[in-house]
Every structure is written in C-alpha cells, then in structure tokens.
C-alpha positions, -999 to +999 in steps of 0.1 A: -780+532+561-746+548+568-715+529+575-687+535+600-650+528+598-641+491+603-676+479+593-674+447+572-693+452+540-701+434+507-693+456+477-717+456+447-705+471+414-706+450+383-678+471+367-653+465+395-630+435+400-641+435+436-679+430+428-694+407+454-663+407+476-663+414+514-641+441+526-637+466+554-645+503+554-613+521+561-624+557+555-656+577+555-656+609+534-684+635+531-690+650+497-698+687+493-734+677+490-735+661+524-735+625+512-710+600+524-686+580+502-664+553+514-630+537+509-633+499+512-602+477+516-600+441+504-573+415+508-557+425+475-565+462+471-591+489+477-619+508+461-623+545+468-653+569+464-678+541+469-714+553+473-735+540+502-760+522+479-731+500+466-725+485+500-742+459+521-734+454+558-721+420+568-739+407+599-714+394+625-721+370+654-717+399+678-745+418+660-768+388+663-760+385+700-769+421+705-802+418+688-811+387+708-804+406+741-827+435+731 
C-alpha cells in the first residue's frame, strides 16, 4: 500500500522514539530504485526516510462512511 501526503499513519520502528505514534505524512519521496519513502510529522518532531512497510494507515470516520456507501 502506498501513502499520500496528509494521510494519518501509525509509525512502527522499535529503534525510534516515535514507535507506535500516530503522525501525518508530510512528504513522499521516490528513491532511485522506484520505491517510495516518507517524511512523517508528529506533534513533537518528524521522522524522514520512512519505508512503506513501517507505516500503517489510520482509518478515519470518513473512510468508513465511504466504504459503507460502496
């Protein structure tokens, strides 16, 4: 799953002080290999170069309403 700017995500990296925290994708960058990495901003800082497999999308009420309409 790829993420877009302004998506709310949960960050998973046991070596980071932000592990388990919810943040917002503020930048999407493409590597020279065609993979995406992300900058995620939190209330008290940010994490850059985050790989896709370290992020989990946060479902919002709007997303649930869209699925119910489908």
